[in-house]
N, C-alpha and C positions, 0 to 999 in steps of 0.2 A: 779569161777564166770566169765561169759563172759564179753566182753567189753560192749556189749549192756546193760547187767544187771548193770554194774558199772556206766554207764552213767545215767541210770534210777534212781539209788540210789542217784547220785549226784544231780539230779533234785528233787527227792522226799524229801530228808532231809531238804534242805533250805525251801521248801514249808511247811513242817510240823513244823519247828521251827517258821516260820512267823505266821502260824495259831495259834500255842500255845501262841505266844506273842500278838496276836490280830492285827497283821499287814496284810495288803492285798498286795499280789504280783500281778502285772498285767500279765495276760497270754501272752506269746510270747514276753515279754519285755526283754531287755538286762540289766543286772545289773553288774556293775563293782565290782570286788573284789579287796581288797587291803590287802597287807601283809607287815609287817615291814621287812620281809626278802627281799622285793624288793627295800627297801630304806635304805641306810646306815645311813642317818641322822635320820630317824624315828626309826631305830633300836637302835641307841645311846640314843635317847630320852627315848624310852621304857626301856632300860637298866638302865639309870640314875633314872628314876621314880621308877622302881621296886627296885633298890638298896636302895633308900631312905626309902622304906617301911620296909626294913630289919634292919635298924639301929635305 
């Protein structure tokens, strides 16, 4: 898969997910993405919350 194809897939998939959920994405808008991998505090909170579900 070429880089161009990978980038197109990265654009296509969120648009399809939004459409399936009945959400509207604004064309050419910038959307911030967040991951708990980027935040140690959020990662700890996620881990604590998930761990409590297993007990």
